[in-house]
DRENPA-3360 file (N, C-alpha, C; in nm, 2 decimals, always signed):
BEGIN
1 = MDRPVAVR = +0.09/-0.12/+0.00/+0.00/+0.00/+0.00/+0.09/+0.12/+0.00 ~ +0.07/+0.21/-0.09/+0.15/+0.33/-0.11/+0.10/+0.45/-0.03 ~ -0.02/+0.46/+0.00/-0.08/+0.57/+0.07/-0.12/+0.53/+0.21 ~ -0.11/+0.62/+0.31/-0.16/+0.58/+0.45/-0.31/+0.57/+0.44 ~ -0.36/+0.48/+0.53/-0.50/+0.46/+0.55/-0.55/+0.55/+0.66 ~ -0.65/+0.63/+0.64/-0.70/+0.72/+0.74/-0.81/+0.65/+0.82 ~ -0.80/+0.64/+0.95/-0.90/+0.58/+1.03/-0.94/+0.68/+1.14 ~ -1.06/+0.65/+1.19/-1.11/+0.74/+1.30/-1.16/+0.65/+1.41;
9 = IVAGGDDA = -1.11/+0.69/+1.53/-1.15/+0.62/+1.66/-1.24/+0.71/+1.73 ~ -1.36/+0.66/+1.77/-1.45/+0.73/+1.86/-1.45/+0.65/+1.99 ~ -1.40/+0.71/+2.09/-1.39/+0.64/+2.22/-1.36/+0.74/+2.33 ~ -1.37/+0.70/+2.45/-1.33/+0.79/+2.56/-1.24/+0.72/+2.66 ~ -1.17/+0.80/+2.73/-1.08/+0.75/+2.84/-0.98/+0.65/+2.80 ~ -0.96/+0.55/+2.88/-0.86/+0.45/+2.86/-0.90/+0.36/+2.73 ~ -1.02/+0.35/+2.70/-1.06/+0.28/+2.58/-1.00/+0.34/+2.45 ~ -0.99/+0.47/+2.45/-0.94/+0.54/+2.33/-0.79/+0.51/+2.32;
17 = LRLYKRVR = -0.72/+0.51/+2.42/-0.57/+0.48/+2.42/-0.55/+0.33/+2.38 ~ -0.63/+0.24/+2.44/-0.61/+0.10/+2.41/-0.64/+0.07/+2.26 ~ -0.75/+0.13/+2.21/-0.79/+0.11/+2.07/-0.68/+0.17/+1.98 ~ -0.63/+0.29/+2.01/-0.52/+0.35/+1.94/-0.40/+0.26/+1.92 ~ -0.36/+0.20/+2.03/-0.24/+0.11/+2.03/-0.27/-0.01/+1.95 ~ -0.39/-0.07/+1.97/-0.42/-0.19/+1.89/-0.43/-0.17/+1.74 ~ -0.48/-0.05/+1.70/-0.49/-0.02/+1.56/-0.35/-0.01/+1.50 ~ -0.26/+0.06/+1.58/-0.12/+0.08/+1.53/-0.06/-0.06/+1.52;
25 = CAARALGI = -0.08/-0.14/+1.61/-0.02/-0.28/+1.61/-0.07/-0.36/+1.49 ~ -0.20/-0.35/+1.47/-0.26/-0.43/+1.36/-0.21/-0.38/+1.23 ~ -0.20/-0.25/+1.21/-0.15/-0.19/+1.09/-0.01/-0.23/+1.06 ~ +0.07/-0.23/+1.17/+0.21/-0.27/+1.16/+0.22/-0.42/+1.11 ~ +0.14/-0.50/+1.16/+0.14/-0.64/+1.12/+0.10/-0.66/+0.98 ~ +0.01/-0.57/+0.93/-0.03/-0.58/+0.79/+0.07/-0.50/+0.69 ~ +0.16/-0.43/+0.75/+0.26/-0.36/+0.67/+0.20/-0.23/+0.61 ~ +0.10/-0.17/+0.67/+0.04/-0.05/+0.62/+0.06/+0.07/+0.72;
33 = EVIIDEQR = +0.06/+0.19/+0.67/+0.07/+0.30/+0.75/-0.07/+0.36/+0.77 ~ -0.10/+0.40/+0.90/-0.23/+0.45/+0.93/-0.22/+0.59/+0.99 ~ -0.31/+0.68/+0.95/-0.33/+0.81/+1.01/-0.45/+0.80/+1.10 ~ -0.44/+0.82/+1.23/-0.55/+0.80/+1.32/-0.60/+0.93/+1.37 ~ -0.73/+0.95/+1.34/-0.80/+1.07/+1.39/-0.88/+1.02/+1.51 ~ -0.87/+1.09/+1.62/-0.95/+1.05/+1.74/-1.06/+1.15/+1.77 ~ -1.17/+1.09/+1.81/-1.29/+1.17/+1.85/-1.33/+1.12/+1.99 ~ -1.34/+1.20/+2.08/-1.38/+1.16/+2.22/-1.53/+1.14/+2.23;
41 = GGDSPRLF = -1.57/+1.04/+2.30/-1.71/+1.03/+2.33/-1.76/+0.89/+2.29 ~ -1.89/+0.87/+2.31/-1.95/+0.74/+2.28/-1.95/+0.65/+2.39 ~ -2.05/+0.56/+2.40/-2.06/+0.46/+2.50/-1.97/+0.34/+2.47 ~ -1.96/+0.31/+2.35/-1.88/+0.19/+2.31/-1.77/+0.24/+2.21 ~ -1.65/+0.20/+2.22/-1.55/+0.24/+2.12/-1.58/+0.19/+1.98 ~ -1.55/+0.28/+1.89/-1.58/+0.24/+1.75/-1.47/+0.28/+1.66 ~ -1.45/+0.20/+1.55/-1.34/+0.23/+1.46/-1.40/+0.25/+1.32 ~ -1.37/+0.36/+1.25/-1.42/+0.39/+1.12/-1.31/+0.39/+1.02;
49 = VDSRLLLE = -1.34/+0.35/+0.90/-1.25/+0.37/+0.78/-1.33/+0.42/+0.67 ~ -1.29/+0.53/+0.61/-1.37/+0.59/+0.50/-1.52/+0.61/+0.54 ~ -1.54/+0.66/+0.66/-1.67/+0.69/+0.72/-1.76/+0.57/+0.73 ~ -1.70/+0.45/+0.72/-1.77/+0.32/+0.74/-1.73/+0.26/+0.87 ~ -1.83/+0.22/+0.95/-1.80/+0.16/+1.08/-1.74/+0.02/+1.05 ~ -1.62/+0.01/+1.10/-1.54/-0.11/+1.07/-1.56/-0.21/+1.19 ~ -1.55/-0.16/+1.31/-1.56/-0.24/+1.43/-1.63/-0.16/+1.55 ~ -1.70/-0.22/+1.63/-1.76/-0.16/+1.75/-1.72/-0.24/+1.87;
57 = GLQRTEAI = -1.68/-0.17/+1.98/-1.64/-0.24/+2.10/-1.49/-0.24/+2.10 ~ -1.43/-0.27/+2.22/-1.29/-0.28/+2.23/-1.24/-0.42/+2.19 ~ -1.21/-0.43/+2.06/-1.17/-0.56/+2.00/-1.02/-0.59/+2.02 ~ -0.99/-0.72/+2.02/-0.85/-0.76/+2.02/-0.78/-0.72/+1.90 ~ -0.65/-0.71/+1.91/-0.56/-0.67/+1.80/-0.58/-0.75/+1.68 ~ -0.60/-0.89/+1.70/-0.62/-0.98/+1.59/-0.75/-0.95/+1.51 ~ -0.85/-0.92/+1.58/-0.98/-0.89/+1.52/-0.97/-0.76/+1.44 ~ -0.90/-0.66/+1.49/-0.87/-0.53/+1.42/-0.79/-0.56/+1.29;
65 = EDALARWL = -0.69/-0.64/+1.30/-0.61/-0.68/+1.19/-0.69/-0.75/+1.08 ~ -0.78/-0.84/+1.12/-0.86/-0.91/+1.03/-0.96/-0.82/+0.96 ~ -1.02/-0.73/+1.03/-1.11/-0.63/+0.97/-1.04/-0.54/+0.88 ~ -0.93/-0.49/+0.91/-0.85/-0.40/+0.82/-0.81/-0.48/+0.69 ~ -0.77/-0.60/+0.71/-0.73/-0.69/+0.59/-0.85/-0.71/+0.50 ~ -0.97/-0.73/+0.56/-1.09/-0.75/+0.47/-1.12/-0.62/+0.40 ~ -1.11/-0.51/+0.47/-1.14/-0.37/+0.41/-1.04/-0.35/+0.30 ~ -0.91/-0.38/+0.32/-0.81/-0.36/+0.21/-0.84/-0.45/+0.09;
73 = AERKG = -0.88/-0.57/+0.11/-0.91/-0.66/+0.00/-1.03/-0.61/-0.08 ~ -1.14/-0.56/-0.01/-1.26/-0.50/-0.07/-1.22/-0.38/-0.16 ~ -1.13/-0.30/-0.10/-1.09/-0.18/-0.16/-1.01/-0.21/-0.30 ~ -0.93/-0.31/-0.29/-0.86/-0.35/-0.41/-0.95/-0.41/-0.52 ~ -1.06/-0.46/-0.47/-1.17/-0.51/-0.56/-1.15/-0.62/-0.64;
% end
């Protein structure tokens, strides 16, 4: 992937930091660069890519990696 992938995290408190770290780790495992925009708030942490809800809840790194991989595969079409 030649361009960074822009993602948005909507979460509050410790969940925001945990999700941020997990997204970074998942992206590293996939060999992609991500630009993370954070928005505070919400009851449940959410991860968006291209304004599309990718995941809801504080997911494990492996689940985030799988979701990002599926999104990348769809994008390549």
